MARDRENGU-14270 format. One record per residue (C-alpha): z negated, x, y negated. Coordinates in steps of 0.02 Angstrom, whole numbers, always signed. Example, Ala and Ser with C-alpha at 12.3 -4.5 7.8 and 13.67 -1.06 7.14 Angstrom:
<nodes>
node Z: -390&X: +615&Y: +225 .
node Z: -357&X: +684&Y: +53 .
</nodes>
This chain:
<nodes>
node Z: -688&X: +10111&Y: -1244 .
node Z: -634&X: +10139&Y: -1424 .
node Z: -707&X: +9970&Y: -1470 .
node Z: -876&X: +10015&Y: -1397 .
node Z: -877&X: +10187&Y: -1475 .
node Z: -828&X: +10119&Y: -1646 .
node Z: -957&X: +9980&Y: -1656 .
node Z: -1092&X: +10086&Y: -1574 .
node Z: -1073&X: +10204&Y: -1721 .
node Z: -1058&X: +10080&Y: -1864 .
node Z: -1191&X: +9959&Y: -1805 .
node Z: -1310&X: +10105&Y: -1776 .
node Z: -1283&X: +10166&Y: -1954 .
node Z: -1298&X: +9991&Y: -2026 .
node Z: -1461&X: +9951&Y: -1937 .
node Z: -1537&X: +10125&Y: -1942 .
node Z: -1669&X: +10083&Y: -2074 .
node Z: -1721&X: +9926&Y: -1979 .
node Z: -1737&X: +10024&Y: -1817 .
node Z: -1843&X: +10161&Y: -1895 .
node Z: -1952&X: +10032&Y: -1983 .
node Z: -1980&X: +9935&Y: -1821 .
node Z: -2023&X: +10095&Y: -1727 .
node Z: -2145&X: +10167&Y: -1855 .
node Z: -2233&X: +10001&Y: -1885 .
node Z: -2248&X: +9977&Y: -1697 .
node Z: -2343&X: +10140&Y: -1679 .
node Z: -2468&X: +10088&Y: -1814 .
node Z: -2488&X: +9916&Y: -1735 .
node Z: -2531&X: +9994&Y: -1568 .
node Z: -2681&X: +10087&Y: -1639 .
node Z: -2767&X: +9969&Y: -1760 .
node Z: -2940&X: +10045&Y: -1753 .
node Z: -2872&X: +10222&Y: -1772 .
node Z: -2787&X: +10179&Y: -1937 .
node Z: -2916&X: +10050&Y: -1994 .
node Z: -2979&X: +10161&Y: -2136 .
node Z: -2810&X: +10163&Y: -2224 .
node Z: -2775&X: +10027&Y: -2354 .
node Z: -2627&X: +9993&Y: -2468 .
node Z: -2634&X: +9924&Y: -2645 .
node Z: -2572&X: +9745&Y: -2646 .
node Z: -2519&X: +9765&Y: -2828 .
node Z: -2372&X: +9872&Y: -2771 .
node Z: -2308&X: +9736&Y: -2656 .
node Z: -2207&X: +9577&Y: -2674 .
node Z: -2295&X: +9431&Y: -2757 .
node Z: -2321&X: +9341&Y: -2591 .
node Z: -2437&X: +9482&Y: -2535 .
node Z: -2542&X: +9484&Y: -2692 .
node Z: -2705&X: +9387&Y: -2697 .
node Z: -2697&X: +9232&Y: -2804 .
node Z: -2811&X: +9081&Y: -2790 .
node Z: -2892&X: +9147&Y: -2629 .
node Z: -2730&X: +9147&Y: -2529 .
node Z: -2679&X: +9262&Y: -2384 .
node Z: -2835&X: +9212&Y: -2284 .
node Z: -2948&X: +9287&Y: -2416 .
node Z: -3083&X: +9164&Y: -2361 .
node Z: -3111&X: +9093&Y: -2187 .
node Z: -3272&X: +9002&Y: -2227 .
node Z: -3445&X: +9012&Y: -2303 .
node Z: -3627&X: +9021&Y: -2252 .
node Z: -3769&X: +8953&Y: -2359 .
node Z: -3921&X: +9068&Y: -2360 .
node Z: -4018&X: +8989&Y: -2503 .
node Z: -4021&X: +8844&Y: -2626 .
node Z: -3898&X: +8931&Y: -2740 .
node Z: -3842&X: +9076&Y: -2632 .
node Z: -3683&X: +9063&Y: -2530 .
node Z: -3589&X: +9197&Y: -2437 .
node Z: -3400&X: +9180&Y: -2429 .
node Z: -3311&X: +9283&Y: -2296 .
node Z: -3138&X: +9320&Y: -2229 .
node Z: -3005&X: +9452&Y: -2259 .
node Z: -3096&X: +9508&Y: -2416 .
node Z: -3255&X: +9544&Y: -2319 .
node Z: -3417&X: +9462&Y: -2375 .
node Z: -3462&X: +9415&Y: -2554 .
node Z: -3618&X: +9329&Y: -2622 .
node Z: -3589&X: +9187&Y: -2744 .
node Z: -3671&X: +9026&Y: -2805 .
node Z: -3630&X: +8841&Y: -2789 .
node Z: -3518&X: +8850&Y: -2944 .
node Z: -3423&X: +9008&Y: -2894 .
node Z: -3480&X: +9077&Y: -3062 .
node Z: -3534&X: +9251&Y: -3004 .
node Z: -3493&X: +9370&Y: -2862 .
node Z: -3587&X: +9513&Y: -2784 .
node Z: -3510&X: +9635&Y: -2661 .
node Z: -3598&X: +9609&Y: -2493 .
node Z: -3500&X: +9734&Y: -2389 .
node Z: -3613&X: +9886&Y: -2392 .
node Z: -3633&X: +9959&Y: -2217 .
node Z: -3461&X: +9912&Y: -2152 .
node Z: -3350&X: +10064&Y: -2117 .
node Z: -3217&X: +10112&Y: -2242 .
node Z: -3057&X: +10008&Y: -2239 .
node Z: -3025&X: +9823&Y: -2264 .
node Z: -2992&X: +9798&Y: -2077 .
node Z: -3171&X: +9852&Y: -2042 .
node Z: -3242&X: +9712&Y: -2148 .
node Z: -3130&X: +9569&Y: -2099 .
node Z: -3254&X: +9436&Y: -2046 .
node Z: -3210&X: +9292&Y: -1930 .
node Z: -3381&X: +9207&Y: -1941 .
node Z: -3554&X: +9224&Y: -2018 .
node Z: -3714&X: +9153&Y: -1943 .
node Z: -3877&X: +9132&Y: -2037 .
node Z: -4002&X: +9094&Y: -1898 .
node Z: -4153&X: +8982&Y: -1905 .
node Z: -4268&X: +9134&Y: -1909 .
node Z: -4172&X: +9219&Y: -2050 .
node Z: -4057&X: +9338&Y: -1958 .
node Z: -3886&X: +9363&Y: -2034 .
node Z: -3746&X: +9408&Y: -1914 .
node Z: -3561&X: +9445&Y: -1943 .
node Z: -3420&X: +9430&Y: -1817 .
node Z: -3288&X: +9561&Y: -1858 .
node Z: -3130&X: +9638&Y: -1787 .
node Z: -3224&X: +9787&Y: -1720 .
node Z: -3392&X: +9718&Y: -1668 .
node Z: -3549&X: +9620&Y: -1709 .
node Z: -3650&X: +9669&Y: -1863 .
node Z: -3824&X: +9620&Y: -1922 .
node Z: -3882&X: +9628&Y: -2102 .
node Z: -4031&X: +9742&Y: -2134 .
node Z: -4125&X: +9665&Y: -2280 .
node Z: -4234&X: +9818&Y: -2310 .
node Z: -4086&X: +9937&Y: -2324 .
node Z: -3974&X: +9802&Y: -2399 .
node Z: -3830&X: +9844&Y: -2284 .
node Z: -3744&X: +9794&Y: -2122 .
node Z: -3779&X: +9885&Y: -1958 .
node Z: -3674&X: +9875&Y: -1802 .
node Z: -3750&X: +9801&Y: -1644 .
node Z: -3706&X: +9875&Y: -1476 .
node Z: -3632&X: +9749&Y: -1354 .
node Z: -3634&X: +9767&Y: -1164 .
node Z: -3445&X: +9743&Y: -1148 .
node Z: -3294&X: +9850&Y: -1183 .
node Z: -3212&X: +9720&Y: -1293 .
node Z: -3253&X: +9736&Y: -1479 .
node Z: -3173&X: +9590&Y: -1568 .
node Z: -3298&X: +9448&Y: -1601 .
node Z: -3217&X: +9282&Y: -1649 .
node Z: -3360&X: +9157&Y: -1665 .
node Z: -3549&X: +9137&Y: -1673 .
node Z: -3661&X: +8990&Y: -1628 .
node Z: -3849&X: +8956&Y: -1626 .
node Z: -3924&X: +8828&Y: -1507 .
node Z: -4107&X: +8807&Y: -1459 .
node Z: -4154&X: +8979&Y: -1521 .
node Z: -4012&X: +9062&Y: -1427 .
node Z: -3867&X: +9150&Y: -1512 .
node Z: -3697&X: +9134&Y: -1430 .
node Z: -3576&X: +9275&Y: -1466 .
node Z: -3395&X: +9236&Y: -1423 .
node Z: -3263&X: +9371&Y: -1404 .
node Z: -3084&X: +9340&Y: -1354 .
node Z: -3129&X: +9357&Y: -1170 .
node Z: -3318&X: +9344&Y: -1151 .
node Z: -3471&X: +9242&Y: -1201 .
node Z: -3635&X: +9334&Y: -1233 .
node Z: -3807&X: +9259&Y: -1260 .
node Z: -3955&X: +9337&Y: -1351 .
node Z: -4118&X: +9282&Y: -1429 .
node Z: -4156&X: +9436&Y: -1533 .
node Z: -3982&X: +9504&Y: -1573 .
node Z: -4028&X: +9661&Y: -1476 .
node Z: -4028&X: +9618&Y: -1292 .
node Z: -3878&X: +9523&Y: -1223 .
node Z: -3833&X: +9437&Y: -1061 .
node Z: -3658&X: +9384&Y: -1019 .
node Z: -3631&X: +9200&Y: -985 .
node Z: -3498&X: +9187&Y: -852 .
node Z: -3381&X: +9046&Y: -899 .
node Z: -3318&X: +8959&Y: -742 .
node Z: -3132&X: +8938&Y: -724 .
node Z: -3062&X: +8771&Y: -785 .
node Z: -3023&X: +8628&Y: -667 .
node Z: -2851&X: +8646&Y: -589 .
node Z: -2839&X: +8830&Y: -637 .
node Z: -2674&X: +8896&Y: -570 .
node Z: -2707&X: +9081&Y: -603 .
node Z: -2557&X: +9087&Y: -718 .
node Z: -2546&X: +9158&Y: -893 .
node Z: -2439&X: +9118&Y: -1044 .
node Z: -2266&X: +9196&Y: -1046 .
node Z: -2295&X: +9236&Y: -1230 .
node Z: -2449&X: +9339&Y: -1187 .
node Z: -2357&X: +9425&Y: -1044 .
node Z: -2211&X: +9477&Y: -1155 .
node Z: -2333&X: +9529&Y: -1291 .
node Z: -2426&X: +9654&Y: -1182 .
node Z: -2264&X: +9719&Y: -1108 .
node Z: -2192&X: +9746&Y: -1281 .
node Z: -2348&X: +9835&Y: -1344 .
node Z: -2383&X: +9929&Y: -1183 .
node Z: -2557&X: +9852&Y: -1168 .
node Z: -2507&X: +9792&Y: -996 .
node Z: -2560&X: +9964&Y: -934 .
node Z: -2700&X: +9996&Y: -1059 .
node Z: -2701&X: +10152&Y: -1166 .
node Z: -2575&X: +10239&Y: -1053 .
node Z: -2454&X: +10095&Y: -1078 .
node Z: -2478&X: +10101&Y: -1266 .
node Z: -2439&X: +10287&Y: -1268 .
node Z: -2280&X: +10255&Y: -1168 .
node Z: -2224&X: +10125&Y: -1295 .
node Z: -2269&X: +10247&Y: -1435 .
node Z: -2152&X: +10371&Y: -1349 .
node Z: -2018&X: +10236&Y: -1344 .
node Z: -2038&X: +10213&Y: -1532 .
node Z: -2021&X: +10400&Y: -1560 .
node Z: -1865&X: +10400&Y: -1451 .
node Z: -1791&X: +10260&Y: -1556 .
node Z: -1823&X: +10364&Y: -1713 .
node Z: -1751&X: +10521&Y: -1632 .
node Z: -1592&X: +10432&Y: -1574 .
node Z: -1569&X: +10354&Y: -1745 .
node Z: -1592&X: +10517&Y: -1841 .
node Z: -1481&X: +10618&Y: -1723 .
node Z: -1351&X: +10480&Y: -1734 .
node Z: -1354&X: +10489&Y: -1924 .
node Z: -1337&X: +10678&Y: -1918 .
node Z: -1187&X: +10662&Y: -1802 .
node Z: -1107&X: +10536&Y: -1920 .
node Z: -1136&X: +10642&Y: -2077 .
node Z: -1081&X: +10804&Y: -1995 .
node Z: -924&X: +10721&Y: -1927 .
node Z: -880&X: +10667&Y: -2103 .
node Z: -915&X: +10841&Y: -2170 .
node Z: -803&X: +10922&Y: -2039 .
node Z: -659&X: +10801&Y: -2072 .
node Z: -671&X: +10828&Y: -2259 .
node Z: -639&X: +11017&Y: -2244 .
node Z: -464&X: +11085&Y: -2208 .
node Z: -507&X: +11266&Y: -2171 .
node Z: -617&X: +11327&Y: -2032 .
node Z: -763&X: +11426&Y: -2095 .
node Z: -930&X: +11494&Y: -2039 .
node Z: -1009&X: +11341&Y: -2119 .
node Z: -905&X: +11223&Y: -2013 .
node Z: -947&X: +11322&Y: -1857 .
node Z: -1131&X: +11300&Y: -1895 .
node Z: -1105&X: +11114&Y: -1919 .
node Z: -1013&X: +11102&Y: -1753 .
node Z: -1152&X: +11198&Y: -1667 .
node Z: -1281&X: +11078&Y: -1740 .
node Z: -1175&X: +10932&Y: -1683 .
node Z: -1165&X: +10996&Y: -1505 .
node Z: -1355&X: +11009&Y: -1496 .
node Z: -1380&X: +10837&Y: -1572 .
node Z: -1249&X: +10756&Y: -1460 .
node Z: -1321&X: +10837&Y: -1304 .
node Z: -1497&X: +10776&Y: -1332 .
node Z: -1443&X: +10610&Y: -1409 .
node Z: -1351&X: +10572&Y: -1247 .
node Z: -1477&X: +10646&Y: -1126 .
node Z: -1630&X: +10561&Y: -1199 .
node Z: -1534&X: +10401&Y: -1230 .
node Z: -1470&X: +10370&Y: -1053 .
node Z: -1629&X: +10428&Y: -965 .
node Z: -1738&X: +10307&Y: -1064 .
node Z: -1617&X: +10163&Y: -1090 .
node Z: -1711&X: +10044&Y: -974 .
node Z: -1874&X: +10067&Y: -1072 .
node Z: -1780&X: +10045&Y: -1235 .
node Z: -1695&X: +9886&Y: -1176 .
node Z: -1857&X: +9810&Y: -1108 .
node Z: -1951&X: +9847&Y: -1269 .
node Z: -1812&X: +9771&Y: -1375 .
node Z: -1787&X: +9616&Y: -1268 .
node Z: -1972&X: +9572&Y: -1257 .
node Z: -1994&X: +9592&Y: -1444 .
node Z: -1855&X: +9468&Y: -1481 .
node Z: -1953&X: +9325&Y: -1400 .
node Z: -2116&X: +9354&Y: -1492 .
node Z: -2055&X: +9279&Y: -1656 .
node Z: -1965&X: +9118&Y: -1705 .
node Z: -1839&X: +9052&Y: -1668 .
node Z: -1836&X: +9123&Y: -1489 .
node Z: -2025&X: +9099&Y: -1477 .
node Z: -1992&X: +8912&Y: -1460 .
node Z: -1915&X: +8942&Y: -1289 .
node Z: -2070&X: +9026&Y: -1216 .
node Z: -2215&X: +8959&Y: -1318 .
node Z: -2280&X: +8839&Y: -1184 .
node Z: -2214&X: +8926&Y: -1028 .
node Z: -2332&X: +9002&Y: -900 .
node Z: -2301&X: +9134&Y: -769 .
node Z: -2398&X: +9222&Y: -632 .
node Z: -2505&X: +9372&Y: -676 .
node Z: -2416&X: +9537&Y: -645 .
node Z: -2514&X: +9629&Y: -508 .
node Z: -2603&X: +9793&Y: -546 .
node Z: -2594&X: +9770&Y: -734 .
node Z: -2717&X: +9726&Y: -873 .
node Z: -2665&X: +9544&Y: -848 .
node Z: -2718&X: +9548&Y: -666 .
node Z: -2898&X: +9505&Y: -703 .
node Z: -3014&X: +9379&Y: -617 .
node Z: -3069&X: +9321&Y: -790 .
node Z: -2975&X: +9157&Y: -821 .
node Z: -3018&X: +9168&Y: -1007 .
node Z: -2946&X: +9341&Y: -1037 .
node Z: -2898&X: +9359&Y: -1220 .
node Z: -2880&X: +9171&Y: -1253 .
node Z: -3052&X: +9119&Y: -1320 .
node Z: -3055&X: +9071&Y: -1504 .
node Z: -3199&X: +8952&Y: -1550 .
node Z: -3360&X: +8882&Y: -1477 .
node Z: -3459&X: +8728&Y: -1533 .
node Z: -3601&X: +8626&Y: -1461 .
node Z: -3596&X: +8437&Y: -1481 .
node Z: -3779&X: +8384&Y: -1482 .
node Z: -3735&X: +8199&Y: -1468 .
node Z: -3625&X: +8216&Y: -1314 .
node Z: -3723&X: +8369&Y: -1253 .
node Z: -3567&X: +8470&Y: -1217 .
node Z: -3504&X: +8642&Y: -1262 .
node Z: -3329&X: +8641&Y: -1334 .
node Z: -3216&X: +8792&Y: -1312 .
node Z: -3056&X: +8813&Y: -1410 .
node Z: -2932&X: +8931&Y: -1329 .
node Z: -2758&X: +8994&Y: -1363 .
node Z: -2694&X: +8864&Y: -1240 .
node Z: -2804&X: +8709&Y: -1255 .
node Z: -2977&X: +8634&Y: -1287 .
node Z: -3105&X: +8627&Y: -1146 .
node Z: -3284&X: +8566&Y: -1126 .
node Z: -3435&X: +8600&Y: -1017 .
node Z: -3567&X: +8466&Y: -993 .
node Z: -3685&X: +8568&Y: -884 .
node Z: -3710&X: +8733&Y: -977 .
node Z: -3563&X: +8819&Y: -892 .
node Z: -3627&X: +8786&Y: -715 .
node Z: -3467&X: +8706&Y: -649 .
node Z: -3281&X: +8720&Y: -688 .
node Z: -3239&X: +8675&Y: -867 .
node Z: -3140&X: +8517&Y: -901 .
node Z: -2989&X: +8504&Y: -1012 .
node Z: -2998&X: +8367&Y: -1143 .
node Z: -2881&X: +8227&Y: -1096 .
node Z: -2823&X: +8215&Y: -1276 .
node Z: -2780&X: +8377&Y: -1364 .
node Z: -2771&X: +8400&Y: -1554 .
node Z: -2624&X: +8487&Y: -1639 .
node Z: -2665&X: +8672&Y: -1649 .
node Z: -2561&X: +8828&Y: -1674 .
node Z: -2540&X: +8950&Y: -1530 .
node Z: -2605&X: +9080&Y: -1653 .
node Z: -2778&X: +9002&Y: -1640 .
node Z: -2895&X: +8878&Y: -1722 .
node Z: -2968&X: +8928&Y: -1891 .
node Z: -3076&X: +8774&Y: -1921 .
node Z: -3183&X: +8676&Y: -1797 .
node Z: -3313&X: +8568&Y: -1884 .
node Z: -3399&X: +8409&Y: -1823 .
node Z: -3370&X: +8260&Y: -1939 .
node Z: -3429&X: +8108&Y: -1842 .
node Z: -3469&X: +8049&Y: -1666 .
node Z: -3339&X: +8124&Y: -1548 .
node Z: -3239&X: +8178&Y: -1701 .
node Z: -3199&X: +8354&Y: -1759 .
node Z: -3104&X: +8431&Y: -1902 .
node Z: -2975&X: +8549&Y: -1824 .
node Z: -2880&X: +8671&Y: -1932 .
node Z: -2746&X: +8799&Y: -1891 .
node Z: -2574&X: +8849&Y: -1951 .
node Z: -2520&X: +8677&Y: -1890 .
node Z: -2623&X: +8593&Y: -2027 .
node Z: -2793&X: +8508&Y: -2041 .
node Z: -2832&X: +8356&Y: -1933 .
node Z: -2973&X: +8239&Y: -1885 .
node Z: -2976&X: +8231&Y: -1695 .
node Z: -3070&X: +8100&Y: -1595 .
node Z: -3077&X: +8177&Y: -1422 .
node Z: -3136&X: +8014&Y: -1342 .
node Z: -2978&X: +7913&Y: -1379 .
node Z: -2852&X: +8042&Y: -1439 .
node Z: -2834&X: +7975&Y: -1616 .
node Z: -2777&X: +8111&Y: -1737 .
node Z: -2778&X: +8090&Y: -1925 .
node Z: -2692&X: +8209&Y: -2046 .
node Z: -2837&X: +8258&Y: -2160 .
node Z: -2726&X: +8322&Y: -2300 .
node Z: -2586&X: +8194&Y: -2301 .
node Z: -2712&X: +8053&Y: -2270 .
node Z: -2612&X: +7968&Y: -2133 .
node Z: -2611&X: +7955&Y: -1944 .
node Z: -2529&X: +8106&Y: -1864 .
node Z: -2367&X: +8088&Y: -1769 .
node Z: -2312&X: +8228&Y: -1651 .
node Z: -2151&X: +8311&Y: -1711 .
node Z: -1995&X: +8273&Y: -1610 .
node Z: -1951&X: +8457&Y: -1603 .
node Z: -2028&X: +8614&Y: -1674 .
node Z: -1950&X: +8786&Y: -1684 .
node Z: -2101&X: +8878&Y: -1757 .
node Z: -2288&X: +8865&Y: -1718 .
node Z: -2332&X: +8814&Y: -1897 .
node Z: -2345&X: +8652&Y: -1993 .
node Z: -2332&X: +8601&Y: -2175 .
node Z: -2502&X: +8678&Y: -2212 .
node Z: -2563&X: +8844&Y: -2141 .
node Z: -2751&X: +8821&Y: -2141 .
node Z: -2848&X: +8985&Y: -2141 .
node Z: -3019&X: +8920&Y: -2192 .
node Z: -3131&X: +8775&Y: -2243 .
node Z: -3299&X: +8749&Y: -2329 .
node Z: -3408&X: +8607&Y: -2387 .
node Z: -3554&X: +8713&Y: -2446 .
node Z: -3512&X: +8684&Y: -2630 .
node Z: -3591&X: +8517&Y: -2669 .
node Z: -3502&X: +8364&Y: -2600 .
node Z: -3331&X: +8441&Y: -2620 .
node Z: -3225&X: +8495&Y: -2473 .
node Z: -3119&X: +8649&Y: -2503 .
node Z: -2978&X: +8707&Y: -2389 .
node Z: -2897&X: +8877&Y: -2392 .
node Z: -2710&X: +8877&Y: -2358 .
node Z: -2633&X: +9045&Y: -2313 .
node Z: -2495&X: +9026&Y: -2443 .
node Z: -2567&X: +8905&Y: -2572 .
node Z: -2745&X: +8970&Y: -2572 .
node Z: -2898&X: +8864&Y: -2612 .
node Z: -2876&X: +8677&Y: -2637 .
node Z: -3008&X: +8548&Y: -2678 .
node Z: -2964&X: +8400&Y: -2567 .
node Z: -3027&X: +8276&Y: -2697 .
node Z: -2951&X: +8344&Y: -2856 .
node Z: -2812&X: +8452&Y: -2784 .
node Z: -2871&X: +8597&Y: -2890 .
node Z: -2988&X: +8744&Y: -2871 .
node Z: -3051&X: +8804&Y: -3041 .
node Z: -3133&X: +8969&Y: -2990 .
node Z: -3010&X: +9115&Y: -2988 .
node Z: -3031&X: +9276&Y: -2891 .
node Z: -3111&X: +9411&Y: -2996 .
node Z: -3028&X: +9578&Y: -3030 .
node Z: -3167&X: +9666&Y: -2934 .
node Z: -3133&X: +9566&Y: -2776 .
node Z: -2945&X: +9595&Y: -2789 .
node Z: -2964&X: +9781&Y: -2825 .
node Z: -3079&X: +9804&Y: -2674 .
node Z: -2971&X: +9701&Y: -2556 .
node Z: -2812&X: +9794&Y: -2519 .
node Z: -2697&X: +9768&Y: -2371 .
node Z: -2733&X: +9870&Y: -2216 .
node Z: -2597&X: +9983&Y: -2150 .
node Z: -2602&X: +9880&Y: -1990 .
node Z: -2567&X: +9717&Y: -2082 .
node Z: -2428&X: +9797&Y: -2184 .
node Z: -2353&X: +9862&Y: -2022 .
node Z: -2363&X: +9687&Y: -1948 .
node Z: -2265&X: +9618&Y: -2096 .
node Z: -2132&X: +9750&Y: -2069 .
node Z: -2128&X: +9732&Y: -1880 .
node Z: -2111&X: +9542&Y: -1888 .
node Z: -1983&X: +9554&Y: -2030 .
node Z: -2090&X: +9445&Y: -2145 .
node Z: -2081&X: +9587&Y: -2271 .
node Z: -1900&X: +9536&Y: -2303 .
node Z: -1938&X: +9354&Y: -2344 .
node Z: -1934&X: +9382&Y: -2534 .
node Z: -1755&X: +9446&Y: -2512 .
node Z: -1683&X: +9331&Y: -2379 .
node Z: -1793&X: +9178&Y: -2398 .
node Z: -1817&X: +9071&Y: -2242 .
node Z: -1671&X: +9161&Y: -2160 .
node Z: -1784&X: +9312&Y: -2133 .
node Z: -1832&X: +9234&Y: -1965 .
node Z: -1656&X: +9277&Y: -1904 .
node Z: -1682&X: +9463&Y: -1933 .
node Z: -1780&X: +9488&Y: -1771 .
node Z: -1656&X: +9401&Y: -1653 .
node Z: -1503&X: +9474&Y: -1741 .
node Z: -1578&X: +9649&Y: -1746 .
node Z: -1628&X: +9632&Y: -1563 .
node Z: -1453&X: +9583&Y: -1510 .
node Z: -1376&X: +9724&Y: -1612 .
node Z: -1497&X: +9853&Y: -1541 .
node Z: -1461&X: +9792&Y: -1364 .
node Z: -1274&X: +9811&Y: -1398 .
node Z: -1302&X: +9986&Y: -1469 .
node Z: -1402&X: +10039&Y: -1316 .
node Z: -1285&X: +9964&Y: -1188 .
node Z: -1125&X: +10021&Y: -1274 .
node Z: -1193&X: +10196&Y: -1296 .
node Z: -1238&X: +10205&Y: -1112 .
node Z: -1065&X: +10144&Y: -1059 .
node Z: -976&X: +10267&Y: -1174 .
node Z: -1084&X: +10411&Y: -1108 .
node Z: -1058&X: +10359&Y: -926 .
node Z: -869&X: +10349&Y: -938 .
node Z: -858&X: +10518&Y: -1023 .
node Z: -982&X: +10593&Y: -900 .
node Z: -886&X: +10523&Y: -751 .
node Z: -724&X: +10600&Y: -814 .
node Z: -808&X: +10769&Y: -826 .
</nodes>
C-alpha cells in the first residue's frame, strides 16, 4: 500500500508536464478544421522544424501550366515559378487563412484549361478572372481530397473514402468502387485503435468524450500537484495557523474531487492511454499488419470497403486499368469499376502512412514513393528497384518502424530532364547531381508557418523531444504510457482500500 501510494505520487509529479502536454495536444488534434486558422512561427522552433532546402514536405509535386510556368505545391501551398526556379509568385489567394487551409495534395491542369487543387478541406478551382481560388461544393460529407486524375474528358476526384467523377467541375456523380476480391469485411487494427483513441469511432460525440478525458487528465494532474505542494507547505510549518487551516481545507476539496473523478473515469483513462501506446513505434510494429472485425454500431461499421484508406488513383492507358493505392495495398480495375477490384499479385514497398509518389515510368512499371523510400515497381513480375540507391530492392528481415532510409514526400520531373525528389528530412535532391541549387526564398518561409494542428501532432507523438533525446525519443510514448497506466491503477487501488476501510 505504501509502495503504491509513494510511486503514485512521485511518478505523477515526474510525468506531470508530459501528461498535460499529451492532453492539450490531443484536444487540438481532435478539431483540426476548428483550429486551422492558427499558425506558429517555425523560426521559434528547433532546427528540424525550420524550412531548409524544401524539407518538411514543403513540396509534394508540381504542375506545368505553360512553357515556362510551373506551379509547385505542398505544405507551403501553391507557388508559381519557372523552369529554373529563379522567381516565385504567391499563388494562394482565395484559400482561407491558415497554412492548413492551403496544404495541397495534388494539382490538376486539365486539357481544357481548368486548374483544380486537392486540399485538406475540399476541392478548389482557380478563377482566372478574379485571380483566386474558389471552393467547389462536393456531394459527400467527407472533405479531404487526396488525388486528381483526368481521363477522356472526365475528372476523377479521390477522397480517402470516395471516388467522384465530373466533366465540368460543378456537377459530380459518385463512382461506387466495388469491394476487392476476397474481401473479409475486416479493418486494420491500427485504424481501429486510432479511432478509439481519438473518439472518432462514435463521430463528433466520441471526439467530445475524448476531449473530456483530456480535460480530466489535466484536472487530475493539477489537483495532484496542488496536493503535493500543499502537503509540503503543511509539513514545513510547526505552528497551526489560519493559513494552514485554509491550506488543509483546499487539500480536502482537491483530494475529494481528485479521487471521485479519478475512480469514476478510470476505465476511459486506461483505454485512451493503452490505445495511444500502440499508435507509435516501437509498439506499432506489433499491430501494423493485423486486421480485426469492424466494431458494430460505430463509424467503422460501414458498408464502404474503402473507408478512409484510399490514397492515389492512376490510369494505365497501355494496360487499360485503373490503379488504386490504399493504406493497405495496391489494387486494379480492368472494367471501369464494374466488378470486384483485384489485388496486385506483387506489391511494392510502401509506408502504411500512404503513398506520396505514383508515376508511370515504363510499360507495367511505376515509380512508387513513400516514407519507405522511392522504388521502380514492375507490377507484372514483381521486380522492385531502389531508385535512389540504384540497386535491386531486398525486403528487410525485420522492421520496427514504417519508414525507410529515405522519407519521400514529393517528386517532380517538370524542370527539364532532371528528376528531383523531396525527402522529408533532407529536402530537395537532384537525382543526377545530388544537389538542388535553388533555395527557398524568405517570402515563402515567412508565409509558411506550422499549423497549430501539426505542432500538436509533434507534441502528441513525442517527436518534439527528438532534438533532446535523439532516436530514443521513440521510447517516450511506451514509457509514458506504462507510467500513466501505473499511476491510474495504483491510484484506484489506493482509493479503493481506503474507501473500503471507511
